[in-house]
C-alpha positions as CSV (number, residue, x, y, z in Angstrom):
1,M,-69.3,34.2,110.2
2,N,-72.6,35.4,111.4
3,A,-72.2,38.3,114.0
4,P,-73.9,37.1,117.3
5,N,-75.1,40.8,117.8
6,E,-76.3,41.2,114.1
7,N,-79.6,42.6,115.6
8,K,-78.1,45.1,118.0
9,E,-76.3,48.3,117.1
10,V,-73.2,48.1,118.9
11,V,-71.7,51.3,120.5
12,F,-68.9,49.7,122.1
13,T,-66.6,47.0,121.9
14,L,-64.1,45.6,124.6
15,A,-61.5,43.2,123.2
16,T,-59.7,41.7,126.0
17,D,-57.0,39.4,127.1
18,L,-58.5,36.9,130.0
19,D,-55.7,35.7,132.2
20,G,-54.2,38.9,134.5
21,T,-56.6,41.3,132.4
22,F,-60.3,40.2,132.4
23,L,-60.0,37.9,135.1
24,G,-57.4,39.8,136.9
25,G,-58.0,42.5,139.7
26,S,-60.2,42.0,143.0
27,E,-63.4,40.1,143.2
28,S,-65.5,43.5,143.4
29,E,-63.9,45.0,140.4
30,R,-64.5,42.1,138.5
31,Q,-68.1,42.0,139.3
32,A,-68.2,45.8,138.7
33,L,-67.0,45.1,135.1
34,Y,-69.1,42.1,134.3
35,N,-72.4,43.4,135.6
36,W,-71.5,46.7,133.4
37,I,-70.9,44.9,130.6
38,E,-74.2,42.4,131.1
39,M,-76.4,45.4,131.9
40,H,-75.6,47.1,128.5
41,R,-75.1,43.7,126.3
42,S,-77.7,45.3,124.0
43,I,-75.2,47.8,122.7
44,V,-71.7,46.3,124.1
45,E,-69.9,43.8,122.3
46,L,-67.4,41.6,124.2
47,I,-64.5,39.8,122.6
48,F,-61.7,37.5,124.3
49,V,-58.4,37.9,122.7
50,T,-56.3,35.5,124.7
51,G,-53.8,32.6,124.6
52,R,-56.6,30.2,125.9
53,D,-58.3,27.6,123.7
54,L,-62.1,27.5,123.3
55,P,-63.1,24.2,125.8
56,F,-61.5,26.6,128.8
57,I,-63.4,29.4,127.7
58,E,-66.7,27.4,127.4
59,S,-65.9,25.6,130.8
60,A,-65.3,28.9,132.5
61,C,-68.3,30.9,131.2
62,A,-70.8,27.8,131.8
63,D,-69.4,28.0,135.5
64,G,-70.5,31.4,136.0
65,V,-66.7,32.7,136.0
66,M,-67.3,35.2,133.4
67,P,-69.6,36.7,131.0
68,W,-70.0,34.7,127.7
69,P,-68.0,36.5,124.6
70,D,-69.7,37.4,121.3
71,F,-66.4,36.4,119.5
72,V,-63.3,34.9,120.6
73,V,-59.5,35.4,119.2
74,G,-58.1,32.6,121.0
75,D,-54.8,30.4,120.7
76,V,-52.8,33.6,120.9
77,G,-54.5,34.6,117.8
78,T,-54.4,31.3,115.7
79,T,-58.2,30.7,116.3
80,I,-61.1,33.0,115.6
81,A,-64.6,32.0,116.5
82,S,-68.1,33.1,117.3
83,R,-70.7,32.1,119.9
84,D,-73.9,30.6,118.7
85,Q,-76.4,32.4,121.3
86,S,-78.9,29.4,121.3
87,T,-76.3,27.0,122.3
88,N,-73.5,28.9,123.9
89,R,-71.2,27.0,121.7
90,L,-67.8,28.7,120.2
91,S,-67.4,27.5,116.7
92,P,-64.2,28.4,114.7
93,D,-64.6,30.2,111.3
94,A,-62.7,28.1,108.7
95,T,-63.1,30.9,106.1
96,M,-61.4,33.6,108.5
97,E,-58.8,31.1,109.8
98,A,-58.0,29.8,106.2
99,P,-55.0,32.3,105.7
100,I,-53.7,31.0,109.3
101,A,-54.0,27.1,108.4
102,A,-51.9,28.0,105.0
103,L,-49.3,29.5,106.6
104,W,-48.8,26.7,109.6
105,G,-49.0,24.1,107.0
106,E,-47.6,20.7,108.6
107,G,-46.7,23.0,111.9
108,I,-43.1,22.4,113.7
109,A,-42.5,18.9,112.0
110,A,-39.3,19.7,110.6
111,I,-38.0,21.3,113.7
112,R,-39.5,19.6,116.4
113,D,-36.8,17.3,117.3
114,H,-34.7,20.3,117.8
115,L,-37.4,21.8,120.1
116,D,-37.7,18.5,122.2
117,A,-34.1,18.5,122.9
118,T,-34.0,22.4,123.9
119,P,-33.4,23.2,127.5
120,G,-35.8,25.7,129.1
121,I,-39.0,24.6,127.3
122,T,-41.7,22.1,128.4
123,P,-44.7,21.6,126.0
124,Q,-48.3,22.6,127.1
125,T,-50.7,20.2,127.4
126,G,-53.7,20.5,125.2
127,P,-54.4,20.0,121.2
128,F,-52.9,23.1,119.5
129,R,-54.4,23.5,116.3
130,Y,-52.2,26.4,114.6
131,R,-49.5,26.9,117.0
132,M,-47.5,25.4,119.6
133,S,-47.0,26.4,123.0
134,Y,-44.3,26.0,125.7
135,H,-43.3,26.4,129.4
136,Y,-40.8,28.8,129.4
137,D,-37.2,28.9,131.8
138,P,-35.2,31.9,130.6
139,N,-32.6,30.9,133.0
140,R,-32.0,27.7,131.0
141,F,-33.1,28.3,127.2
142,D,-30.9,28.2,124.3
143,R,-31.4,31.5,122.6
144,V,-30.1,29.6,119.4
145,T,-33.6,28.0,119.4
146,T,-35.3,31.6,118.5
147,R,-33.0,31.6,115.4
148,V,-34.0,28.4,114.5
149,I,-37.7,28.7,115.0
150,E,-37.6,32.0,112.6
151,A,-35.5,30.2,110.1
152,A,-38.1,27.6,109.8
153,G,-40.6,30.6,108.8
154,F,-42.3,30.7,112.4
155,D,-42.8,33.4,114.4
156,C,-41.3,33.0,118.6
157,L,-43.4,34.9,120.8
158,I,-41.9,35.0,124.6
159,S,-44.4,36.6,127.3
160,D,-44.5,36.9,131.1
161,D,-40.7,35.2,131.0
162,R,-42.9,31.9,131.4
163,F,-44.3,31.0,128.1
164,L,-42.8,30.5,124.6
165,D,-45.4,30.3,121.5
166,V,-44.4,29.2,118.0
167,L,-46.8,30.9,115.9
168,P,-47.4,30.9,112.2
169,R,-45.2,34.1,110.7
170,G,-47.2,37.6,111.0
171,V,-50.3,35.8,113.0
172,S,-50.8,37.1,116.8
173,K,-53.7,38.8,118.6
174,G,-53.7,42.1,117.1
175,P,-53.7,40.9,113.3
176,S,-56.5,38.3,114.0
177,L,-58.4,40.8,115.9
178,L,-58.2,43.5,113.1
179,R,-59.4,40.7,110.8
180,L,-62.3,40.0,112.8
181,L,-63.4,43.6,113.4
182,E,-63.0,44.1,109.6
183,T,-65.3,41.3,108.7
184,Q,-67.9,42.5,111.2
185,R,-67.7,46.0,110.0
186,V,-66.9,47.0,113.5
187,P,-66.0,50.9,113.8
188,T,-62.3,51.2,114.8
189,N,-63.1,54.0,117.1
190,R,-65.7,52.1,119.2
191,V,-63.1,49.5,120.1
192,L,-61.3,49.4,123.5
193,V,-58.2,46.7,123.8
194,A,-56.9,45.4,127.0
195,G,-53.9,43.4,128.1
196,D,-51.2,42.9,130.4
197,T,-48.1,40.9,128.8
198,L,-46.0,40.8,125.7
199,N,-48.4,38.6,123.9
200,D,-50.7,41.4,124.2
201,L,-48.2,44.1,122.3
202,S,-49.7,43.2,119.0
203,M,-53.3,44.4,120.3
204,F,-51.8,47.8,120.9
205,E,-49.4,47.8,117.7
206,T,-52.9,47.9,115.9
207,G,-53.3,51.7,116.7
208,L,-56.8,50.9,118.5
209,Q,-57.4,52.7,121.9
210,G,-55.9,50.3,124.6
211,V,-54.9,49.8,128.3
212,A,-52.3,47.9,129.6
213,V,-53.8,47.0,133.2
214,G,-51.6,48.0,136.3
215,N,-50.2,44.6,137.0
216,S,-48.6,44.5,133.5
217,E,-45.1,42.9,132.9
218,P,-42.4,45.5,132.8
219,A,-41.2,44.4,129.3
220,L,-44.8,45.4,128.0
221,M,-45.0,48.3,129.8
222,R,-41.5,49.6,128.1
223,K,-42.3,48.7,124.8
224,I,-45.9,50.7,125.3
225,E,-44.6,53.8,127.0
226,D,-44.4,56.1,124.0
227,R,-48.0,55.0,122.5
228,E,-50.5,57.6,122.7
229,N,-53.4,55.2,122.0
230,V,-52.5,53.2,125.2
231,L,-53.4,54.1,128.7
232,A,-51.1,52.8,131.5
233,A,-53.7,52.0,134.1
234,Q,-53.0,52.5,137.8
235,R,-55.5,49.5,138.4
236,H,-55.0,46.0,138.2
237,G,-57.0,43.6,136.0
238,A,-60.7,44.1,135.5
239,G,-60.2,47.5,137.2
240,G,-57.9,48.8,134.9
241,V,-60.2,48.1,132.3
242,L,-62.8,50.1,133.9
243,E,-60.4,52.6,134.4
244,A,-59.8,52.7,130.8
245,I,-63.6,52.7,129.6
246,E,-64.0,55.7,131.6
247,F,-60.7,57.5,130.6
248,F,-61.6,56.9,126.8
249,G,-65.1,58.1,127.1
250,F,-66.7,54.8,126.5
251,A,-68.6,54.8,129.8
252,D,-70.2,58.2,128.7
253,T,-70.9,57.2,125.1
254,V,-72.9,53.9,126.3
255,A,-74.7,55.8,128.9
256,R,-75.8,58.3,125.9
257,A,-76.8,55.4,123.8
258,I,-79.1,54.0,126.8
259,E,-80.5,57.4,127.5
260,M,-81.8,57.9,123.6
261,E,-83.2,54.2,123.6
262,M,-85.4,55.2,126.7
263,E,-86.7,58.5,125.4
264,V,-90.1,58.5,124.2
265,P,-91.2,60.3,120.8
266,A,-93.5,63.4,121.6
């Protein structure tokens, strides 16, 4: 995988969930965050860490809904991709995804009949490569199915009381993000992770500095309440991300780097 930003010295990396986080908050807060990122793209790197797939991200960015990312950890951590700056195409990296593909194998074929018959879950639309995702109704779901999924060698991840993901064992947003950061040799002290639901918990469990934005689901807040590396923001969505950029000193770091770029040698 070749880094889109290989010709610039990155001093800050934002690794953020999309729905409810980067795409959350007020219009003015989103624009403030997006504008700040675009103003400093020479030294700021953007990674989307999301349950969304690559076609959704490409479409939203092409429509100007949000800035283009440098990298994507998509499909709840089962896709790792980079952006070609000349074409703005997001392409999965086969080498980085190889362990994920191996763990997924033939996927849920052995338990598909059971999942199809399980009340309280209905398949989400879209072609899934190394995961299977469902809409989830907690009032109808048979909890025995969780044990069936785990016994078959997969992880079962429920988030926002609305979604259920069947994932390769040990694969989620956090571990895949760490693999990407290690491959790109990104210093971990320059990274901020951001999220709002339980499928973001694994990002906070990495030990990276993080922010649970103000509209985060209560179940996530209970999980991170004792984590010193995570800020529980007051502001929602993009506003919470801006709050964390200030809180952890990244805004000052970027400002100092810009000042150094502007200095003229005597």
